[in-house]
N, C-alpha and C positions, 0 to 999 in steps of 0.2 A: 913634548917632554924633553928637557935638556939636563944633562948631568953637569953639575958644577965642579970646580977644582977640588973641593973637599969630599966629593963622592956622593953628595946628596942630590936628589932630583928636584928640579924647580919647574914650575909650569910657566910656559911662555905664551902670551896672547898676542895675536896679530890678525889683521883683517884677512878674511877669506872670500875669494871670488867664486861664486857658484854659477856655473853655466848650465842652463837647462834646455833640453831639446823640446821644442814645441810641436813635434810631429804628431802628437796625439791630440792637439787642439789648434788646428790651422784656421778655424772659423773666427774665433774671438778677435784676432788682429785685423780681420777683414771687414766684419759686419759693422753696420751703423751702430752708434751708441746714443744714449739719451741724456748724458750728463752735461753740465754746463761747459766744462773745459773741452770735452770731446767734440761737442757741437761747434764750439768756436773754431776748433782746428778743422772740422769737416766742411763748414759752410762759409767761413771767412778766411781771408789771408792772415795766417798766423805763423810767425817765425821769431824765435829768440825773444819770447814774451812781448812781441809787438803785434798788435791787431790792426788791420787796415780794411776799410770798406768804403763804398760810395754811398752818399746820402743825397737824395733828390729833394731840394727844398720845397716845402709846401707853399705854393703861391696861388692857391685856388681863388683867393680873394683879390688877386692882382690882375688888373685888366691886361697887363702886358703878357700874362701867361696864355692868353687866347691867341696871341700873335706868334709867339715863339716858345720853345721848350725851355724851362728853367735850367740854369747851369748845374752840373753835378758837383757836389762838394766831396772831396776826399778826406776822410777822417782817419787819424792815426793815434793810437793809444798804447802806452806801455802798461802792462798788467803783470805784477810780480807778487805771488802769494806771500813772499817773505816780508813785504812792506804794505800789503793790501789786505786788511782783515776780512773784508767781505769776500774777496776772491779765495782767500785761504780757507774760509768756512764752507763755501758753497761750490767750489770748482768740481767736486766729485758728486754733487747732489743732482737729482733729476732737474732737467731744464725748467719745468713749470714751477718747481719749488724755489729755484733761484729767482725767477721772475716775481713770485709772491713775496719772498723775503726782501727783495730789493725795494718793492713798493712800500712794505710795512716799515722798514728801517728809514727810508727816505721821508716818509710821512712823519715819523717820530722825531727825526732830527729837525725837520722844518718847523714842527710845532714848538720844539724847545728854542729854536732860533727866534721865532716870533715872540715867545714869552720873554726872552731876555731883552730883545730890542724894545718891546712895548713898556718894559718896566725900568730900563736903564736910566731914564731921565726923571724918574719919580722915586718916591719912598716905598713903593709897593714891592712885594716879593714875588718872583716868578712862582706860579702855582707848582705845588709838589715839593717846595722847600719848607722845612720846619724851622721856626724861630731863628734868631741870630741876626735879624734885620739886615743892616747895610753890609755886614761882613759877608753873608751868604750871597748878597747881590753882587758885591765886588768880585767874589770868586767866580760867580756865574759869568759876569762880563769878561773876566780874564780868560775864561774857558771858551769864549766865542770863536777865536781863531782856530782852535782845535776842532770845534764843532763844524765850522765852515769847511775845513779841510776834509773831514769825513763826508760831508755833504757833497763836496766836489768829486770825491772818488765814487760815491754812490751814483752820481749823475753820469759819470763815465760808464759805469756798468749799465745804467738805464739805456744809454745809446747803443752799447754793444749788444745787450739783450734784444733791443728792438731790431737791430740790423740782422742778428742771427734768426730772430723769429720771422722776419720778412723772407729770408732765404729758405728757411725750413718750410714755410707755407708755400712758397713759389715752386719748390721742388717736390712737395709732398713727401718729405723725408720720413714722417711717422709711418706712412704706408710701407715703405721699404724696411724700416726698422721692425715693425710688427711681423711682417712676412718672414724676415730673416730669423727672428726669434722663434717663430713657429717651426721653421725648417730645422733650426739648430737643436731644438728641444724635442724633436721627434713627433710633433703633432700630426704630421702627414705620413708617419711610418707605415701605416696600413692603407694608405690611399695615395699611391704614387701619381695616379692620373690627375687628382685634384691639385697636388703640389705643382705638377708640371703646368697645368692649366692656369693657375693663379700667377705663377712666375711669368709665364709667357704673355699673359694679358698685360702685366705691369711693364715688362721690358719692351713691349710693342707699342705702348702708348706714348706718342711723341710729346704729350703735355706733362708727363710725369718724370721727374728727376732729370739728371744730366748723364753724360757718358760714365762718369765715375760711379754714380749711384747704381746704374744698371749693371755695369761690370761687376761691382761688388756683390750684387744680388745673385748674379749668375754663378759667381765663384762659390758663394755660400750654398747655393742649390747643388752644385757639383760635389761639394765636400760633405753634404749631409748624407747620412746613412739611410738606405732603403727608400729613397724618394724617386728613383728613376734609373734607367739604364744609360749606357754611354750614348746610345742613339737619341734618347730623350734630351740629354744634355746638349748634344750637337744641334738638335732641333730648336731648343730654347736659345742657344747662342746665335743661330742663324736668324731667328726672329728678331733678336736684339740688333744684329748687324743691319738687317734690312730697314728696321725702324730708324736707326741712326743715319743711314744713308739717305732715306727719304727726308728726314728732318734737315740734313745738311744741304740737300738740293733745293729746298724751298726758301 
């Protein structure tokens, strides 16, 4: 509230910065997530809207693949929700939903492209168009570059989704996510021994997750209420350490 020269009060609006203490919720920033954008950041190299990952070409039908390993291709894509409608719509959606939507939208655009291409040299109208003859066809043909650009962006997301899915499966990320959710929501509040046992089994398994996945799970376990004593936490952490040392020595 500001007093003006004539003595009247005027309201003055200006941006306000709110700083919040997250001491009451330390688990959320640590635990695994299941949304498209979060998984990209978790399992792929992601910085400043650029995603990078390796792709091993499928050369199963190539005789040369029996003699030597195929070269790895490095893929790099820029994804910006401000200019990418699919990413803007689905970045906060569950990962399976993003995969399904990508398939549906890509199939729809591919069908429209085929309809336009198949009728562009004839007097036929693309199906789904009402009356208007050649004018609608001309408009459809003119829209083809826009359609192809949308298709190109969807194909980029197809590649990213596939790369993320491969990493998620290789590291068994859903298993870490589900156990962390159970710990954070108090599922094991009355069964500390079960919580400790399930965490210990997962962090001790050399085939599950990487060091980041396991450290995050142990942190969530330590921060969860009523799931174990400090000695239990030390025991779980030691089991993880021994597992990582064994894996590193092999």
